Structure formats: structure tokens, C-alpha cells
C-alpha positions, 0 to 999 in steps of 0.5 A, spaced: 658 367 585 663 364 587 662 359 594 665 362 600 662 365 606 654 365 605 651 372 603 659 373 601 661 373 594 662 376 587 656 377 584 654 380 578 650 386 576 645 382 573 644 377 579 643 383 584 638 386 579 634 379 579 633 380 587 632 387 586 626 387 580 624 381 584 623 384 591 619 391 587 614 385 585 612 383 592 612 389 595 606 392 589 603 386 591 603 386 597 601 394 597 596 393 592 593 387 597 593 391 603 598 386 606 603 390 611 611 387 609 617 391 610 624 389 608 629 386 612 635 383 610 641 386 605 635 389 600 633 393 607 640 396 607 641 396 601 634 400 599 635 405 605 643 406 604 642 410 597 649 413 598 653 408 601 650 402 598 655 402 592 659 399 598 656 392 598 658 390 591 664 394 592 665 389 598 664 382 596 657 382 600 652 378 596 644 377 596 643 370 597 634 371 599 629 377 600 626 377 607 621 380 610 618 382 617 610 380 617 604 381 622 601 374 623 594 375 622 595 377 615 599 370 614 593 368 609 594 374 605 600 372 604 600 366 603 595 366 597 600 373 595 605 368 594 602 363 590 599 367 586 607 370 585 608 363 583 612 361 590 611 354 593 612 355 601 616 350 605 609 349 609 613 345 614 617 350 616 610 355 618 608 348 622 614 347 626 615 355 627 608 354 630 606 360 625 612 364 626 616 364 620 614 362 613 619 359 607 618 361 599 622 358 593 622 358 586 627 353 585 627 355 577 630 363 578 634 361 584 628 365 589 628 365 596 623 368 600 623 368 607 618 372 612 617 372 620 612 374 623 612 378 629 618 377 630 625 376 628 628 371 634 635 368 634 640 370 639 635 375 642 628 377 640 626 383 635 618 384 636 615 388 631 608 389 635 607 398 633 613 398 628 612 395 622 608 401 621 614 406 622 616 406 616 617 404 609 618 399 606 624 397 610 623 395 618 626 401 622 633 403 622 633 401 629 631 394 629 635 393 622 641 395 626 639 391 631 638 385 626 645 385 626 648 386 632 644 381 635 647 375 632 652 372 636 656 369 631 657 375 626 659 374 620 662 378 614 656 381 610 653 383 617 659 388 618 658 390 612 650 392 612 652 395 618 658 400 616 653 401 611 646 403 616 651 407 620 655 411 615 649 413 611 645 414 617 645 419 624 643 416 631 637 420 634 631 419 637 626 419 632 625 412 627 625 418 621 631 416 617 635 416 622 638 410 628 633 410 634 639 409 638 633 411 645 630 405 642 636 401 642 639 403 648 632 402 652 631 395 649 638 392 651 638 396 658 632 392 660 635 385 658 642 385 659 644 379 654 642 384 649 646 388 651 652 384 652 652 382 645 650 389 642 656 392 645 661 386 644 658 387 636 659 394 635 666 393 638 667 389 633 664 393 627 669 399 629 675 394 629 673 391 623 672 397 618 679 400 620 681 393 615 677 394 609 681 398 603 675 399 601 673 405 606 677 411 606 680 414 612 674 419 612 669 413 612 673 409 618 673 415 623 665 415 622 663 408 623 668 409 629 665 416 632 658 412 631 659 406 634 662 410 639 657 414 640 652 408 641 656 405 646 656 411 651 648 413 650 647 405 652 652 406 657 648 412 660 640 409 659 639 406 667 638 400 667 633 395 670 634 391 676 633 385 672 639 387 667 643 388 673 642 382 677 644 378 670 650 383 669 653 380 676 653 373 673 656 376 666 659 371 662 659 365 666 652 362 664 650 363 657 646 369 654 643 368 648 640 362 644 644 359 639 641 359 632 643 356 625 645 360 619 639 363 615 642 368 611 
């Protein structure tokens, strides 16, 4: 893979298949051990976008690691499973994060696995409670979209994954192969900061999608229509009093947490 922004660069099919096959191996081991693991990150978008997943390779979006969401009550089982699969844990990460994150490596194979317990908590928190059972083998589509849209300093790789998701799936009120925009609107209506970041990034997706030569005119129109519909639904959602009070302050006060790039 050539050097460049994280998650971007030319990646041959053999390298992509290495990650995809290892993901299947881990998922099989977790199913056999009755461990609830749900895929997040680039591979989750690939798995959930059979029609438009080809865009990742076509647009230079590379795999860099394998990411999961899980419940903390299974951390010990996951630790044992990953050791049996030949991974070495960076125990310091688990301790420093107070059990919210675990990192496993297999350096000789160039593989890195990141597991987030209970929530994904970077610029804004996305909680797993009662949601990991909703879809399989990935987190639900609403959370997949929020995973990308919560990043204040959004990267091109996140834009590409989001474009794929919006092309592949309709917006709706459920989670079955549908982006649950009702859930997203409710979450953002209770938190002005989250709303600010998500709406800002959706607008970036709408604008940047128009610049990709890999997308057809019809695809660009579809992305724009999906973003417009999402923003309209979020605008229509009744806001909490806390949201309204925070909105008065606006951008004058920082509304997000700074985070390091995590791939």
C-alpha cells in the first residue's frame, strides 16, 4: 500500500482478501464461543454494501485494521479467544481506557484488531446498549452512519464509506437493511453538539460526492437526495430544552472532544 492519508492508498486484491478472510475467521470463532461481536469500520461497510462495496477499491479506500463493537461483560472471553487465534494484546490500552477498548496485534501477518466495549467514544459517544443484537454481523446501519458522521475532522475514507452506505440503503424508521433515520434524528435532537457535527458532515458528503469521477451522475444525484432527506428529517425532529439552550451558544464554545486518529 502506498503512503498517504490513513485508510487511503492503492491496495491489491490479495491484501484486501487477507483482511476479509481474517474477519470471517474471527467471526466464526466468536460464534462458536457464543461471543457477541459486531463489525464496525471499513469492513462493516464492505459487508453491508454488496452492490456498491466495489467503490472502496475503485476510490482508493484501503483496509488498515479490523474493528468490532462488543459488550464489556464478554471482555474476558474475547481476550481468551483472541489469544487462541494467535493475537497479542496491548494490555496497557485496556487498562488506560478502563476496559472500554482492547487492541490486539499479529505483527507477522500485518493484522491489527480494535475492540470497543459498550460504546464508540471519540468526538461524540455512540452507545451499544441493546443495539448489538439488532443486526449481524455488523452494528446497525444507523450506528454505522453515526460512526462516520461523529468525526469532526472527517477524512476522505469516511466520506467514501458514507457514500457507499447512502447509495446502498434507504432511509427509514426500522433497522432491517435500512438506515434508521428516526433513531439518528432522536439522538441528535437531544444533543446539539452531536447534531452540529452530524449535519456539518452530511453537508460535506453531499458536496464532495459531486467531485468523484468514479461516481455516475445518477449516483451523485442519489447521494444528494439521501443527504437532503436525512437533514430534513433531523430538522423536523422536536428538540429538547437542553438542545435549544446549547444552540444559543453555538460554535462559540467547543462542542466536541478532540481525539487521535484511530484508523
